[in-house]
C-alpha positions as CSV (number, residue, x, y, z in Angstrom):
1,X,63.8,34.5,37.0
2,X,65.9,36.8,35.1
3,X,64.6,38.6,32.0
4,X,66.7,36.3,29.8
5,X,65.2,33.2,31.5
6,X,61.7,34.5,31.0
7,X,62.4,35.2,27.3
8,X,63.9,31.6,26.9
9,X,60.8,30.1,28.6
10,X,58.4,32.2,26.6
11,X,60.1,31.2,23.3
12,X,60.0,27.6,24.4
13,X,56.2,27.8,25.1
14,X,55.5,29.5,21.7
15,X,57.6,26.9,20.0
16,X,55.5,24.1,21.6
17,X,52.3,25.8,20.4
18,X,53.8,26.2,16.9
19,X,54.7,22.6,16.8
20,X,51.2,21.5,18.0
21,X,49.6,23.6,15.3
22,X,51.9,22.2,12.6
23,X,51.5,18.6,13.7
24,X,47.8,18.7,14.6
25,X,46.3,21.7,12.7
26,X,43.0,21.0,11.1
27,X,42.7,22.6,7.7
28,X,39.3,21.0,7.0
29,X,37.2,23.5,9.1
30,X,35.9,25.5,6.2
31,X,36.4,26.0,2.5
32,X,34.8,28.1,-0.1
33,X,33.1,26.4,-3.0
34,X,29.8,26.4,-4.9
35,X,28.5,22.8,-5.3
36,X,27.0,23.8,-8.7
37,X,30.6,24.1,-10.1
38,X,31.1,20.3,-10.2
39,X,29.2,17.2,-11.2
40,X,29.9,13.4,-11.3
41,X,30.1,12.0,-14.8
42,X,29.0,8.5,-15.9
43,X,32.4,7.1,-15.0
44,X,32.1,8.4,-11.4
45,X,34.7,11.2,-12.0
46,X,34.1,14.6,-10.6
47,X,34.1,17.3,-13.4
48,X,33.7,21.0,-13.6
49,X,30.5,22.3,-15.1
50,X,30.5,24.3,-18.3
51,X,29.3,27.3,-16.4
52,X,32.3,27.2,-14.1
53,X,34.7,26.7,-17.0
54,X,33.4,29.8,-18.8
55,X,33.7,32.1,-15.8
56,X,36.7,34.4,-15.2
57,X,38.7,33.8,-12.1
58,X,37.1,36.9,-10.5
59,X,33.6,35.6,-11.3
60,X,34.5,32.2,-9.7
61,X,35.6,33.9,-6.5
62,X,32.6,36.2,-6.2
63,X,30.1,33.3,-6.4
64,X,31.7,31.1,-3.8
65,X,29.9,29.9,-0.6
66,X,31.3,28.8,2.7
67,X,31.0,25.0,3.0
68,X,30.3,24.0,6.6
69,X,29.9,20.3,5.8
70,X,33.5,19.2,6.3
71,X,34.1,16.5,8.8
72,X,36.5,17.4,11.6
73,X,38.0,15.4,14.4
74,X,38.0,17.3,17.7
75,X,40.1,16.5,20.7
76,X,38.6,15.3,24.0
77,X,39.8,18.1,26.4
78,X,38.7,16.2,29.5
79,X,40.9,13.3,28.5
80,X,43.8,15.6,27.8
81,X,43.4,17.4,31.1
82,X,43.2,14.1,33.0
83,X,46.4,12.9,31.2
84,X,48.2,16.1,32.1
85,X,47.1,16.0,35.8
86,X,48.2,12.3,36.1
87,X,51.7,13.3,34.8
88,X,52.1,16.6,36.7
89,X,55.4,17.3,38.3
90,X,55.4,17.0,42.1
91,X,55.9,20.6,43.3
92,X,57.4,19.4,46.6
93,X,60.0,17.3,44.8
94,X,61.0,19.8,42.1
95,X,60.1,23.2,43.6
96,X,57.2,23.9,41.2
97,X,53.9,25.5,42.1
98,X,50.6,23.9,43.0
99,X,48.2,23.3,40.1
100,X,44.8,24.9,40.0
């Protein structure tokens, strides 16, 4: 492969990774919040507490905690790897290389 072909291939691979992150990225892993900043009122609406409303923006940030309780959906890597192997290009037919 020429240097130009390697560059094109590399850019294609990075673009595929970028697209996967954009389409399947999980933003629910962690967020920063203090559960004491909100409450549920009699109507079932989530409201900010008076303590929270009286804080400055800096005070609000300093008192935050990492929330690890978010639900996430992970991928089954065994299923993905099986899917890939079932659809692998035949190296004898297309001049590829053997898979590990």
